[in-house]
C-alpha positions in Angstrom: -0.1 0.0 0.0 1.2 3.4 -1.3 1.3 6.2 1.6 0.3 9.8 0.9 2.8 12.4 2.3 1.5 14.9 4.7 2.1 17.6 2.2 -0.6 16.0 -0.7 -3.0 15.1 2.3 -3.0 18.8 3.5 -3.6 20.1 -0.4 -6.4 17.2 -0.5 -8.4 18.5 2.5 -7.4 22.7 1.8 -8.9 21.6 -1.5 -12.1 19.8 -0.3 -12.4 22.6 2.3 -12.6 26.0 -0.8 -15.0 23.9 -2.4 -17.2 23.3 0.5 -16.8 27.0 1.2 -18.3 27.6 -2.5 -21.3 25.6 -1.8 -24.4 26.9 -0.3 -27.2 24.6 1.2 -29.9 24.4 -0.8 -33.1 25.8 -0.3 -36.4 24.1 -0.2 -39.2 25.2 -2.9 -42.0 23.5 -1.1 -41.5 25.1 1.9 -40.5 28.2 0.4 -44.2 28.4 -1.2 -45.3 27.9 2.6 -43.5 31.2 3.1 -44.4 33.4 0.6 -47.2 35.5 2.3 -45.2 38.1 3.2 -43.6 38.8 -0.5 -46.6 38.0 -2.4 -48.3 41.4 -1.3 -45.7 43.4 -3.3 -44.0 40.9 -5.7 -46.7 38.8 -6.4 -49.7 40.7 -7.9 -50.3 39.5 -11.3 -51.2 42.2 -13.8 -51.0 45.2 -11.5 -47.2 45.9 -12.5 -48.6 46.3 -15.8 -51.8 48.6 -15.0 -49.8 50.6 -13.2 -46.5 50.5 -13.7 -45.7 54.2 -12.5 -47.7 53.3 -9.0 -46.6 50.3 -8.5 -43.0 49.6 -8.8 -41.4 46.7 -7.5 -39.0 44.2 -8.9 -39.9 40.6 -10.3 -38.5 38.3 -8.2 -39.9 35.0 -9.8 -37.7 33.8 -12.2 -34.4 35.1 -11.0 -31.5 33.7 -9.9 -31.7 31.6 -5.9 -28.2 33.2 -5.4 -29.0 36.7 -6.0 -32.1 36.5 -4.2 -30.6 35.5 -1.0 -27.8 37.7 -1.6 -30.5 40.8 -2.1 -32.3 39.5 1.2 -28.7 39.1 3.5 -27.9 43.2 2.1 -31.9 43.7 3.4 -31.1 42.2 6.5 -27.7 43.9 7.1 -28.7 47.4 6.2 -26.2 47.4 3.1 -29.7 47.8 1.1 -32.1 50.4 2.4 -35.6 49.7 1.8 -38.0 50.5 4.6 -40.8 47.1 4.2 -37.7 45.5 2.7 -35.3 45.7 5.8 -38.2 44.4 8.0 -39.1 41.9 6.4 -35.5 40.4 6.0 -34.8 41.2 10.0 -37.4 38.5 10.4 -35.3 35.8 8.0 -33.2 33.1 9.2 -30.8 32.4 6.5 -32.2 28.9 5.6 -36.3 31.2 5.3 -34.3 33.3 3.1 -32.6 30.3 0.5 -36.4 28.4 0.6 -37.7 31.4 -0.8 -35.3 31.8 -3.2 -36.0 28.3 -4.5 -39.4 28.8 -4.7 -39.2 32.2 -6.6 -36.5 31.2 -8.5 -38.6 28.3 -9.6 -41.6 30.4 -10.3 -40.6 31.2 -13.8 -41.2 34.8 -13.8 -44.6 34.6 -12.0 
C-alpha cells in the first residue's frame, strides 16, 4: 500500500475545504411556497405591475437566480440595502428562510 505524504493530504483537505465553502445549502421550494405570504403582497400581484407601472414599481422576483435573491435579502437584513419594508421583512428571516424563498421564486418562471 502506498502512503500519501502529509503535504498531499493537506492539499486534498484544503481543496475540499475550499470547494465546500463555495457551496450553499439548497433551499426547499415547497417550504418556500409556504412562506410567500410576506412577499406576495408586493411581488406577486399578477397584472398590477403592467396596468399601473408608475404606481406600483417593485422588482419581479419570480425566475430570478436563487443566489441573487439570497444575496439581496441578506443585504436588506444587514442594512447594506435600504428599503423600509424589505429591511423589516428580511430582519425576520433566517438564512434557511431566505434560501427556501429563493428556491421557490427561482422555480416560478417569472410569475
